C-alpha positions as CSV (number, residue, x, y, z in Angstrom):
1,M,0.0,0.1,0.2
2,L,1.5,3.6,-1.1
3,A,2.1,5.7,2.6
4,G,0.0,8.7,2.6
5,S,0.8,12.0,4.7
6,Y,-0.8,15.0,5.4
7,N,0.3,18.7,5.5
8,P,-0.4,19.8,8.8
9,L,-0.9,24.1,7.4
10,L,-3.3,22.8,5.1
11,V,-5.3,20.0,7.8
12,V,-5.6,23.5,10.0
13,L,-6.6,25.7,6.7
14,S,-9.3,22.8,5.7
15,V,-11.2,23.0,9.7
16,L,-10.6,27.0,9.1
17,V,-12.6,26.9,6.3
18,A,-15.5,24.6,7.3
19,V,-15.9,26.5,10.8
20,L,-16.1,29.8,7.8
21,A,-18.6,27.6,5.9
22,S,-20.8,26.6,9.0
23,F,-20.8,30.3,10.0
24,T,-21.6,31.6,6.5
25,A,-24.7,28.9,6.8
26,L,-26.0,30.1,10.1
27,D,-26.2,33.3,8.8
28,M,-27.5,32.9,5.7
29,A,-30.3,30.5,7.4
30,A,-31.2,33.2,9.4
31,R,-31.7,35.9,6.9
32,V,-33.8,33.6,4.9
33,S,-35.7,32.6,7.8
34,A,-36.0,36.7,8.7
35,S,-37.0,38.1,4.7
36,R,-41.0,39.3,5.1
37,H,-40.7,39.0,1.0
38,R,-40.5,35.7,-1.3
39,G,-38.2,37.5,-3.7
40,A,-35.9,38.2,-1.1
41,A,-35.8,35.2,0.6
42,T,-35.3,33.2,-2.5
43,G,-32.5,35.7,-3.3
44,W,-30.6,34.5,-0.1
45,L,-31.5,30.7,-0.7
46,L,-29.7,30.8,-3.5
47,A,-26.7,33.5,-2.2
48,G,-26.6,30.7,0.8
49,A,-26.6,27.5,-0.7
50,V,-24.0,28.9,-3.7
51,A,-22.0,30.2,-0.5
52,M,-22.4,27.3,2.1
53,G,-21.9,24.8,-0.9
54,T,-18.8,26.4,-2.4
55,G,-17.4,26.6,1.4
56,I,-18.0,22.7,1.8
57,W,-16.4,22.3,-1.0
58,S,-13.2,24.3,-0.8
59,M,-13.1,22.1,2.8
60,H,-12.9,19.1,1.0
61,F,-10.4,20.1,-1.7
62,V,-8.2,21.8,1.1
63,G,-8.3,18.3,3.1
64,M,-7.2,16.4,-0.5
65,L,-4.7,18.8,-1.0
66,A,-3.2,18.2,2.2
67,F,-3.2,15.0,1.5
68,R,0.8,13.8,0.0
69,L,1.2,10.4,-1.7
70,P,4.1,9.3,-3.5
71,I,3.5,9.8,-6.8
72,P,2.1,12.7,-8.9
73,L,-1.7,13.7,-8.5
74,G,-4.1,15.8,-10.2
75,Y,-8.3,15.2,-10.4
76,A,-10.2,15.2,-13.4
77,F,-12.5,18.1,-14.5
78,W,-16.1,17.2,-14.1
79,P,-15.9,14.6,-11.5
80,T,-14.7,17.6,-9.5
81,F,-17.0,20.1,-11.1
82,E,-19.5,17.6,-10.2
83,S,-18.7,17.4,-6.6
84,L,-19.4,21.2,-6.4
85,L,-22.5,21.0,-8.0
86,V,-23.5,18.7,-5.3
87,A,-22.4,20.4,-2.5
88,I,-24.3,23.2,-3.5
89,A,-27.5,21.6,-4.4
90,T,-26.9,20.1,-0.7
91,S,-26.5,23.3,0.6
92,L,-30.0,24.6,-1.1
93,F,-31.9,21.8,0.8
94,A,-30.8,22.2,3.8
95,L,-31.2,25.8,4.1
96,W,-34.6,25.7,2.1
97,L,-35.6,23.2,5.1
98,V,-34.4,25.1,7.9
99,S,-36.5,28.1,6.0
100,R,-39.9,26.3,6.8
101,P,-41.8,27.8,9.3
102,T,-42.6,24.4,11.4
103,L,-40.3,21.5,11.1
104,S,-41.1,17.9,13.0
105,Y,-38.6,15.8,14.5
106,T,-39.3,13.0,11.4
107,R,-38.6,15.7,8.8
108,L,-35.6,16.9,10.4
109,A,-34.1,13.2,10.4
110,L,-35.1,12.7,7.6
111,G,-33.7,16.3,6.1
112,A,-30.4,15.1,7.7
113,L,-30.3,11.4,6.4
114,L,-30.6,13.1,2.9
115,M,-28.1,16.2,3.5
116,G,-25.5,13.5,4.8
117,L,-25.6,11.2,2.2
118,G,-25.2,14.3,-0.1
119,I,-22.2,15.1,1.6
120,A,-20.4,11.5,1.4
121,W,-21.4,11.7,-2.5
122,M,-19.7,14.8,-2.6
123,H,-16.9,13.2,-1.1
124,Y,-16.1,10.2,-2.7
125,V,-17.3,11.9,-5.9
126,G,-14.4,14.0,-5.6
127,M,-11.9,11.5,-4.2
128,A,-13.4,9.5,-7.9
129,A,-11.8,12.4,-9.6
130,L,-8.1,11.3,-9.1
131,R,-8.8,8.4,-11.3
132,M,-6.5,6.2,-9.9
133,R,-5.3,2.6,-11.2
134,P,-5.7,0.5,-9.6
135,A,-8.7,2.2,-8.3
136,I,-8.7,3.3,-4.5
137,D,-9.9,0.6,-1.8
138,Y,-12.3,1.6,0.6
139,V,-12.5,-0.1,4.3
140,P,-16.3,-0.6,4.0
141,S,-16.2,-0.3,7.9
142,R,-14.8,2.9,7.6
143,V,-16.4,4.0,4.8
144,A,-19.9,3.5,6.5
145,L,-18.5,5.5,10.3
146,S,-18.4,8.2,7.2
147,I,-21.8,8.3,6.1
148,L,-22.9,7.8,9.5
149,I,-21.0,10.7,10.6
150,A,-21.9,13.0,7.4
151,V,-25.5,12.2,8.9
152,L,-25.0,12.9,12.6
153,A,-23.1,15.8,11.4
154,S,-25.8,17.1,9.5
155,W,-28.3,16.8,11.9
156,A,-26.0,18.8,14.0
157,A,-26.3,21.3,11.6
158,L,-30.1,21.8,11.2
159,H,-31.0,21.2,14.3
160,I,-28.3,24.2,15.5
161,A,-29.4,26.3,12.5
162,L,-33.0,25.9,14.2
163,R,-32.1,26.9,18.1
164,M,-30.0,29.9,16.4
165,R,-32.9,31.1,13.6
166,A,-35.3,30.6,17.4
167,R,-33.7,32.1,19.5
168,Q,-31.8,35.4,17.4
169,G,-28.0,34.3,19.0
170,A,-25.6,36.7,19.6
171,L,-22.2,36.8,17.7
172,P,-19.7,34.1,20.3
173,Q,-23.2,31.6,20.0
174,R,-22.9,31.8,16.3
175,V,-19.0,31.2,16.4
176,A,-19.1,28.9,18.6
177,A,-21.8,26.9,17.4
178,A,-20.1,27.3,13.8
179,V,-17.1,25.7,15.1
180,V,-19.4,22.7,16.2
181,M,-20.6,22.1,12.6
182,G,-17.3,22.4,11.2
183,L,-15.4,20.6,13.5
184,A,-18.0,17.7,12.4
185,I,-18.1,18.3,8.8
186,V,-14.4,17.7,8.9
187,G,-14.4,14.6,11.3
188,M,-16.3,13.4,8.3
189,H,-14.1,14.4,5.4
190,Y,-10.8,12.8,7.6
191,T,-13.0,9.5,8.4
192,G,-13.5,9.1,4.7
193,M,-9.9,9.9,4.0
194,A,-9.2,7.2,6.3
195,A,-11.1,4.6,5.0
196,A,-9.2,5.1,1.2
197,R,-6.2,2.7,0.9
198,F,-3.4,3.1,-1.9
199,P,-2.2,-0.2,-3.8
200,S,1.3,-0.4,-4.1
201,G,2.6,0.8,-7.9
202,S,-1.1,2.8,-8.2
203,V,-0.8,5.3,-10.5
204,C,-3.4,9.0,-10.8
205,A,-4.5,8.8,-14.4
206,A,-5.9,12.3,-13.6
207,A,-2.3,13.6,-13.5
208,A,-1.1,11.6,-16.6
209,G,-4.2,12.1,-18.8
210,G,-4.5,16.3,-18.7
211,G,-6.4,16.5,-15.7
212,I,-6.6,19.7,-13.1
213,G,-3.0,19.9,-11.5
214,V,-2.5,20.3,-8.1
215,E,-1.7,23.5,-8.4
216,W,-4.4,24.9,-10.5
217,L,-6.8,23.4,-8.1
218,A,-4.9,24.8,-5.0
219,A,-5.9,28.3,-7.0
220,C,-9.0,27.4,-7.7
221,V,-9.9,26.5,-4.1
222,V,-8.1,29.8,-2.5
223,L,-10.3,31.7,-5.4
224,L,-13.8,30.6,-4.2
225,T,-12.5,30.1,-0.2
226,V,-11.6,34.0,-0.8
227,A,-15.3,34.8,-2.6
228,M,-16.6,32.6,0.2
229,M,-15.4,35.1,2.6
230,A,-16.3,38.1,0.3
231,V,-19.6,37.1,1.0
232,V,-19.9,36.8,4.3
233,L,-18.3,40.0,5.2
234,V,-19.4,42.0,1.8
235,I,-23.4,41.0,1.9
236,P,-23.6,42.5,6.0
237,L,-22.0,45.9,5.0
238,F,-24.2,46.3,1.9
239,E,-27.1,45.3,3.8
240,Q,-25.9,47.8,6.7
241,R,-25.6,50.5,4.3
242,T,-28.8,50.0,2.4
243,Q,-30.9,49.8,5.6
244,A,-29.1,52.9,6.8
245,R,-29.8,54.6,3.3
246,V,-33.5,53.5,3.8
247,L,-33.2,54.7,7.1
248,Q,-32.1,58.0,6.0
249,R,-34.8,58.2,3.9
250,R,-37.4,57.4,6.0
251,N,-36.2,59.7,8.5
252,S,-36.9,62.9,6.1
253,T,-40.0,61.7,5.2
254,L,-41.3,61.2,8.4
255,S,-39.8,64.6,9.3
256,A,-42.2,66.1,6.3
257,S,-44.7,64.5,7.2
258,L,-44.8,64.5,11.0
259,D,-46.9,67.4,10.9
260,D,-49.9,65.9,9.2
261,A,-49.8,62.7,11.1
262,R,-50.6,64.3,14.1
263,K,-53.5,66.1,12.8
264,E,-54.2,63.3,11.4
265,L,-53.9,61.5,14.7
266,F,-55.4,64.1,16.6
267,H,-58.6,64.4,14.4
268,A,-58.8,60.2,14.8
269,S,-58.4,59.9,18.3
270,R,-61.5,62.4,18.3
271,H,-63.9,61.3,15.9
272,D,-65.9,57.8,15.0
273,S,-63.9,56.0,11.8
274,L,-66.7,54.5,10.4
275,T,-69.1,57.1,10.3
276,G,-66.9,60.2,10.6
277,L,-69.1,61.5,13.3
278,P,-67.7,62.7,16.9
279,N,-66.9,60.0,19.2
280,R,-68.0,60.2,22.7
281,Q,-65.2,62.8,24.1
282,L,-65.7,65.1,21.9
283,S,-69.4,64.8,21.7
284,H,-69.0,66.1,25.1
285,E,-67.1,68.9,24.5
286,R,-69.7,70.1,21.8
287,I,-72.1,69.5,24.2
288,D,-70.8,71.9,26.2
289,Q,-70.4,74.3,24.3
290,L,-73.5,74.7,22.6
291,L,-75.0,74.4,25.9
292,Q,-73.1,77.7,26.5
293,H,-74.4,79.0,23.5
294,C,-78.0,78.4,25.0
295,H,-77.1,79.8,27.9
296,A,-76.0,83.2,26.6
297,A,-79.2,83.0,24.0
298,R,-81.6,82.5,26.7
299,L,-82.4,79.0,25.0
300,A,-83.6,75.4,25.5
301,C,-81.2,72.3,24.6
302,A,-82.1,68.9,23.9
303,V,-80.1,66.1,24.4
304,M,-81.1,62.6,22.8
305,A,-79.3,59.5,23.3
306,L,-80.6,57.0,20.5
307,D,-80.0,53.1,20.2
308,L,-80.4,51.0,17.1
309,D,-82.9,48.3,17.9
310,E,-81.6,44.5,17.8
311,F,-79.0,45.6,15.7
312,R,-77.2,42.6,16.1
313,H,-79.6,40.7,14.0
314,I,-78.7,43.0,11.2
315,N,-75.4,41.8,11.1
316,S,-76.0,38.2,11.7
317,A,-78.8,38.1,8.3
318,F,-76.5,40.1,6.0
319,G,-72.9,40.7,7.4
320,A,-70.5,42.7,9.4
321,Q,-70.4,44.7,5.7
322,A,-74.1,45.1,6.2
323,G,-73.8,46.5,9.5
324,D,-71.4,48.7,8.8
325,A,-73.6,50.6,6.1
326,V,-76.6,50.8,7.9
327,M,-74.8,52.8,10.6
328,V,-73.2,55.3,7.8
329,D,-76.6,55.7,6.3
330,V,-78.3,56.2,10.3
331,A,-75.7,59.1,10.3
332,E,-76.2,61.0,7.2
333,Q,-80.5,60.2,7.9
334,L,-79.7,61.8,11.4
335,R,-77.1,65.0,10.1
336,R,-79.9,65.6,7.5
337,L,-82.9,65.8,9.9
338,L,-80.5,68.3,12.4
339,P,-80.4,72.0,11.5
340,D,-76.9,73.8,10.7
341,D,-76.2,74.6,14.8
342,G,-77.4,70.4,15.5
343,L,-74.5,67.9,16.5
344,V,-74.7,64.1,15.9
345,G,-71.8,62.0,17.9
346,R,-71.5,58.3,18.0
347,L,-71.1,57.3,21.4
348,G,-70.2,53.2,20.4
349,G,-71.4,50.5,19.0
350,D,-75.3,51.4,17.7
351,K,-75.6,54.4,19.9
352,Y,-75.9,57.8,19.1
353,V,-76.3,61.3,20.8
354,I,-78.2,64.1,19.5
355,A,-78.0,68.1,20.7
356,L,-79.6,71.3,19.2
357,P,-80.7,74.4,20.7
358,L,-84.8,74.7,21.2
359,A,-87.2,77.7,21.4
360,D,-88.4,75.9,24.1
361,D,-88.8,72.5,25.9
362,A,-91.9,71.7,23.7
363,G,-89.8,71.1,20.7
364,A,-88.2,67.9,21.5
365,T,-91.1,65.6,21.4
366,P,-91.8,66.4,17.3
367,L,-88.0,66.3,16.5
368,A,-88.1,62.6,18.5
369,E,-90.7,61.5,16.7
370,R,-89.6,62.4,13.3
371,I,-86.0,61.1,13.8
372,V,-87.9,57.5,14.4
373,V,-90.0,57.7,11.7
374,A,-87.0,58.6,9.5
375,L,-85.1,55.9,10.2
376,G,-87.7,53.5,8.3
377,A,-86.4,54.8,5.7
378,V,-82.4,53.2,6.2
379,R,-81.2,51.8,2.6
380,M,-78.1,49.3,1.8
381,D,-77.0,48.1,-1.1
382,G,-80.1,49.8,-3.1
383,R,-82.9,48.6,-0.9
384,D,-84.6,49.4,2.0
385,M,-83.9,48.2,5.6
386,R,-86.5,47.9,8.4
387,V,-84.4,50.1,11.6
388,T,-85.8,50.7,14.7
389,A,-84.6,52.7,17.3
390,S,-84.9,53.7,20.3
391,L,-84.7,57.1,21.8
392,G,-84.3,59.1,24.9
393,V,-84.3,62.8,25.6
394,A,-83.2,65.0,28.7
395,L,-83.5,68.4,28.4
396,Y,-81.3,71.5,29.6
397,P,-81.4,72.8,32.1
398,A,-84.3,70.4,33.9
399,H,-82.5,67.9,33.7
400,G,-78.5,68.8,33.8
401,A,-76.4,71.9,33.3
402,T,-73.4,70.2,31.6
403,A,-72.9,67.4,28.9
404,A,-72.4,64.3,30.9
405,P,-75.7,64.4,33.2
406,L,-77.7,65.6,30.2
407,V,-75.7,62.3,28.0
408,A,-76.6,60.1,31.1
409,H,-79.9,61.1,32.0
410,A,-81.1,60.4,28.1
411,E,-79.4,57.4,27.7
412,I,-81.7,56.6,30.5
413,A,-84.6,57.5,29.2
414,T,-83.3,55.4,25.9
415,S,-83.1,52.7,28.3
416,H,-86.9,53.2,28.8
417,A,-88.2,53.7,25.6
418,K,-86.8,49.8,24.9
419,L,-89.1,48.6,27.8
420,A,-91.5,50.4,27.0
421,G,-91.5,48.3,23.7
422,R,-89.0,50.1,21.8
423,N,-89.1,51.9,18.3
424,T,-90.4,54.7,20.2
425,H,-89.0,57.9,22.2
426,A,-89.1,58.7,25.9
427,R,-88.3,61.9,27.5
428,F,-86.2,61.9,31.0
429,A,-87.9,61.6,34.2
430,E,-86.7,61.2,38.1
431,W,-88.4,58.2,38.8
432,M,-86.1,56.3,36.2
433,S,-83.5,56.6,38.2
434,A,-84.6,53.9,40.8
435,D,-84.1,56.3,43.5
436,A,-87.2,55.5,46.5
437,E,-88.1,58.8,46.5
438,Q,-88.3,58.6,42.6
439,D,-90.3,55.4,43.5
440,R,-92.4,57.1,45.6
441,R,-94.1,59.6,43.2
442,L,-94.2,57.5,40.8
443,L,-96.0,55.3,43.2
444,Q,-98.3,58.0,43.9
445,D,-98.9,58.8,39.9
446,L,-99.9,55.3,39.8
447,R,-102.4,55.1,42.5
448,Q,-104.5,58.2,40.6
449,A,-104.0,56.4,37.2
450,V,-105.9,53.2,38.2
451,G,-109.4,52.9,36.8
452,T,-108.5,56.3,33.9
453,P,-108.0,55.6,30.3
454,Q,-104.1,56.2,31.3
455,L,-103.9,52.3,32.0
456,G,-104.4,50.3,29.3
457,L,-103.9,46.9,27.5
458,H,-102.1,45.9,24.4
459,Y,-102.2,42.9,22.5
460,Q,-100.1,41.0,21.0
461,P,-100.7,38.5,18.3
462,R,-99.7,34.6,18.7
463,V,-100.1,32.9,15.4
464,H,-100.2,29.5,14.4
465,A,-97.1,27.8,13.6
466,E,-98.5,25.5,10.8
467,S,-101.3,27.8,9.2
468,G,-99.9,31.3,9.8
469,L,-103.4,31.7,11.6
470,V,-103.7,34.5,14.1
471,T,-105.1,32.6,17.1
472,G,-105.0,34.8,19.5
473,A,-103.5,37.5,21.8
474,E,-101.6,38.0,25.4
475,A,-102.7,40.8,27.1
476,L,-100.2,43.6,28.1
477,L,-100.3,46.0,30.6
478,R,-99.5,49.5,29.3
479,W,-99.1,53.3,31.3
480,R,-98.6,56.3,29.3
481,H,-97.5,58.9,32.0
482,P,-99.4,62.4,31.1
483,V,-96.4,64.2,31.7
484,H,-92.7,61.3,31.2
485,G,-94.5,59.1,28.3
486,P,-94.8,55.0,28.3
487,V,-93.5,53.7,31.7
488,P,-92.6,50.0,31.3
489,S,-94.7,47.6,32.7
490,G,-92.0,45.8,34.6
491,R,-91.6,48.7,36.5
492,I,-95.3,49.2,37.0
493,I,-95.7,45.5,38.4
494,R,-92.8,46.5,40.8
495,L,-94.2,49.0,42.3
496,A,-97.7,47.3,42.2
497,E,-97.0,43.8,44.4
498,Q,-94.6,46.0,46.5
499,N,-97.6,48.4,47.7
500,G,-100.4,45.9,47.6
501,L,-101.8,47.4,44.1
502,M,-101.2,44.0,42.3
503,E,-104.7,42.4,43.4
504,G,-106.6,45.0,42.0
505,I,-105.1,45.7,39.1
506,G,-104.7,42.0,38.3
507,Q,-108.1,41.4,38.8
508,W,-109.0,44.6,36.1
509,V,-106.5,43.3,33.5
510,L,-108.1,40.1,33.9
511,D,-111.7,41.8,33.6
512,E,-110.9,43.9,30.8
513,A,-108.9,40.8,28.5
514,C,-112.1,38.9,28.9
515,R,-114.6,41.5,28.1
516,Q,-112.6,42.1,24.8
517,M,-112.4,38.5,23.6
518,R,-115.9,39.0,24.3
519,S,-116.2,41.8,22.0
520,W,-113.8,39.6,19.2
521,H,-116.2,36.9,19.2
522,D,-118.6,38.9,18.9
523,A,-117.2,40.4,15.5
524,G,-116.9,36.3,14.5
525,H,-113.4,35.4,16.0
526,S,-114.8,32.8,18.2
527,G,-111.7,31.0,17.6
528,W,-109.5,33.0,19.6
529,Q,-108.1,32.9,23.0
530,V,-106.5,35.3,25.2
531,S,-103.8,35.5,27.5
532,V,-103.3,37.1,30.3
533,N,-100.4,37.1,32.9
534,L,-100.3,35.9,36.7
535,S,-98.1,37.7,38.8
536,G,-96.6,35.3,42.5
537,L,-99.1,37.7,44.5
538,Q,-102.4,36.6,42.1
539,L,-101.7,32.9,42.8
540,G,-101.2,33.3,46.8
541,S,-104.9,35.1,46.8
542,P,-107.5,32.9,48.0
543,D,-109.8,34.7,45.7
544,L,-108.3,34.0,42.5
545,V,-110.8,31.0,41.3
546,E,-113.9,32.7,42.0
547,Q,-112.9,35.7,40.6
548,V,-111.8,33.7,37.1
549,R,-115.3,32.1,37.7
550,Q,-117.0,35.7,37.8
551,V,-115.2,37.4,34.8
552,L,-115.7,34.1,32.9
553,Q,-119.6,34.2,33.6
554,R,-120.1,38.0,33.5
555,H,-118.5,38.3,30.1
556,E,-120.1,35.4,28.8
557,L,-117.0,33.7,27.3
558,E,-116.0,29.8,27.3
559,P,-113.3,29.3,29.9
560,S,-111.2,27.2,27.2
561,R,-111.3,31.1,25.5
562,L,-109.0,31.8,28.7
563,V,-105.2,31.2,29.3
564,L,-103.7,31.9,32.5
565,E,-99.2,32.7,31.8
566,V,-97.6,31.6,35.4
567,S,-93.7,31.9,35.4
568,E,-92.0,28.7,37.1
569,N,-90.9,31.6,40.0
570,A,-94.1,32.9,40.9
571,V,-95.4,28.9,41.7
572,T,-92.1,28.3,43.9
573,R,-93.0,31.3,45.9
574,D,-95.5,29.0,48.3
575,A,-95.6,25.9,45.8
576,E,-98.4,23.6,47.5
577,A,-100.7,26.7,47.8
578,A,-100.1,28.2,43.9
579,V,-100.4,24.0,42.7
580,A,-103.8,23.9,44.4
581,V,-105.1,27.1,42.9
582,L,-104.0,26.1,39.5
583,R,-105.5,22.8,39.6
584,A,-108.8,24.5,40.4
585,I,-109.2,26.9,37.6
586,A,-107.7,24.2,35.7
587,A,-111.4,22.6,36.8
588,L,-113.1,25.5,35.1
589,G,-111.3,24.5,32.0
590,V,-109.0,27.8,31.7
591,G,-106.2,26.6,30.1
592,I,-102.6,26.9,32.2
593,S,-99.6,27.9,30.4
594,I,-95.8,27.8,32.1
595,D,-94.3,30.7,30.8
596,D,-89.9,31.7,30.2
597,F,-89.7,27.9,30.6
598,G,-86.8,26.5,31.3
599,T,-85.8,29.2,33.4
600,G,-86.7,28.0,36.7
601,F,-84.5,25.6,39.0
602,S,-87.1,22.8,39.3
603,S,-88.4,22.9,35.3
604,L,-89.2,19.2,35.3
605,L,-90.6,18.5,38.7
606,Q,-93.5,21.8,38.2
607,L,-94.2,20.6,34.7
608,R,-94.6,17.1,36.5
609,R,-97.0,18.5,39.2
610,L,-98.9,21.6,37.3
611,P,-101.8,21.2,35.3
612,A,-100.6,23.1,32.4
613,T,-101.7,22.7,29.2
614,E,-98.9,24.8,27.3
615,I,-95.6,25.6,27.8
616,K,-93.8,28.9,26.5
617,I,-89.8,28.6,25.3
618,D,-87.9,31.5,27.2
619,R,-86.9,34.3,24.7
620,A,-83.5,34.1,25.7
621,F,-83.3,30.5,24.0
622,V,-85.2,31.5,21.1
623,M,-83.2,34.4,20.5
624,A,-79.7,32.5,20.2
625,L,-81.7,29.8,17.6
626,E,-79.8,31.1,14.6
627,D,-76.3,31.5,16.1
628,S,-76.1,28.7,19.1
629,D,-76.5,24.8,18.1
630,E,-76.8,23.7,22.0
631,D,-79.5,25.9,21.7
632,V,-81.3,24.0,19.2
633,V,-80.8,21.0,20.8
634,V,-82.5,22.7,24.5
635,V,-85.5,24.1,22.6
636,A,-85.9,20.4,20.5
637,A,-85.7,18.9,23.6
638,I,-88.5,21.2,25.5
639,V,-90.7,20.4,22.6
640,A,-90.2,16.6,22.9
641,L,-90.4,17.1,26.3
642,G,-94.0,19.2,25.5
643,H,-95.8,17.3,22.8
644,A,-95.4,13.7,25.0
645,L,-97.3,15.2,27.8
646,N,-99.9,16.6,25.6
647,M,-99.0,20.3,26.0
648,E,-98.6,22.6,22.9
649,V,-95.5,24.7,22.8
650,V,-95.6,28.5,21.6
651,A,-92.1,30.5,21.0
652,K,-92.2,33.8,22.6
653,G,-89.7,36.5,21.2
654,I,-89.0,35.9,17.8
655,E,-87.4,38.4,16.2
656,T,-85.8,37.4,12.3
657,P,-87.4,35.1,9.7
658,G,-84.4,32.8,10.8
659,Q,-85.8,32.2,14.5
660,R,-89.1,31.9,13.5
661,T,-88.0,29.1,10.2
662,Y,-86.4,27.7,13.0
663,A,-89.1,27.6,15.7
664,E,-91.3,25.8,12.6
665,R,-89.1,23.2,11.8
666,L,-88.5,22.6,15.3
667,G,-92.6,21.9,16.0
668,C,-93.4,24.3,17.5
669,D,-97.4,24.8,18.0
670,H,-97.4,28.4,18.4
671,L,-94.9,31.7,17.5
672,Q,-94.8,34.9,19.0
673,G,-92.6,38.0,19.1
674,Y,-91.7,41.2,17.3
675,Q,-91.5,40.1,13.7
676,L,-95.0,38.3,13.9
677,G,-96.5,41.5,15.5
678,R,-95.9,44.5,18.4
679,P,-98.6,44.7,20.7
680,V,-100.9,47.0,19.9
681,G,-104.3,48.8,21.1
682,P,-107.6,47.0,20.7
683,E,-108.5,48.5,18.0
684,S,-105.4,48.6,15.9
685,F,-105.0,44.7,17.2
686,M,-108.2,44.3,14.8
687,R,-107.2,46.2,11.7
688,L,-104.2,44.7,11.3
689,Y,-105.0,41.1,12.0
690,G,-108.8,40.7,11.7
691,G,-108.2,39.3,8.5
692,G,-106.7,36.1,10.1
693,G,-103.0,35.3,9.1
694,L,-99.7,36.8,9.0
């Protein structure tokens, strides 16, 4: 065998080249991953592959040059060039792999195997460029070990590159990582060289047959090594200079446009981005300025808070973009309605604020009515939208002297307008603030209202789900205060129950509802039913059964035409007594309905004990049918339970066509809600529904 030797200086040089190539690879991998533009990332990827591949190839041939045999050596051109292409292709694959957003352990191992095989291929193709005669004799175990080292080195290189990319390590860490990678690559090379044995009498055919001489190869390696170092050194400098020029250009542009940006930012911080209206902060400031003007001119001032009714249904049915279009159109409608000295602002969400000077307080009511009516003309994509709003009015100086209390009082009035049935307006009154003294004053007014036209019943239609015919109505108590306007029914019931008025008011409601039903029967609607709500206090009255019997006799009304609605909470106050009273009423032939079913704590237990003929699904479940699969399941279960117990099921609170469709498909027997009809007076009820269907 020919004995080989190594030049120590060239061996050290090969190690340095390997470390430099590794440093280049880490730097390029980081740049490829950090690049946000696909074109730039591709450029860095190709440049990195050339630099890294050239570095690995240069390290290999520096190691080959370090190897000496006692015969002339040379290298065939095409195998040498092939080994360079293999090194570049392997580097391209490695850089592409570590630039992926995620890299599983399986893909990492597969990539290390392919990259290791590529490096080994490059090495042994480069060895084959010697064209030894006879051929080089390789020790199989050492060849296998060199390939294993190449795979492990590739795995270490990929793993380190990924860790450096995630942590963005400092320069010392990157140098340390490059040293580890370089030593691993060198280890593979010299293990592969140790596997080669050259028989005695071997001749290098490449040296004898016009191959690349050692001197030319050394020059080529030096040239490529210098080029690689230039890539490492020049590219960061070029990038820094480019970034510096870009930064300088940006600074000059930023300096020129800073004033404009400040103005835009200031405007954006005080205006709504969608409608361009003043936001809450700016609206308060301008209202305060308007109040100062009104004070100086001895004028009144109206501050109104407007809240769109069930605006979320528009978003659900047509999408957020359609909802935004409606918000913009509402803003335009309000602008057109107000004089030049009026203010329209957006408080947030679907809430607006309006302020304008008035000659006197009386001018606020007609303006509020015009606003409510005008919103019916809102359009979206060329078609009319059914938009309603609740509007609250506060007046200067009666309800406040500055913007903050006036807006707050207007918002309170808006809430009461919603409770009073929505699509209406309400003027702020002190009793709306739920103070004990205000309750006392309102209670005094309620005592005086009993027996007068201030108190009346409105009727909301109930529709048969399958036929679409009106089957009756629910009687709802309404109080229109002569000064404050509509008072929410919940407030009436609370005051009446707390102050001993509930029995008298409840008896009047029952009598009036049956009288009205008798009138409708005489008009040809003998199939209609009327539903009347019973409070917990009425259930506790020992005279309730007799009152029901007498009112049916007085108006000659069949018991089956009357349905009394009770909530689960009302029954649970004194369950035993309430169940006994309801059974006695049911024995008369009067229907019993469990209202707001599903909200009590003992629904199934009460359902089994009560003599109910129907259950009304709480509106909270119905309103969520279009958005919640869970609520669909709940409603379906309630319907199945009711039908299994021979009860009819009523879906209340239907406000959209989609909710109606769901309720019909799930098997509800009757439907009730604003989508079918709002509560109206008896004359309007006959005019709207006397024809029978919807």
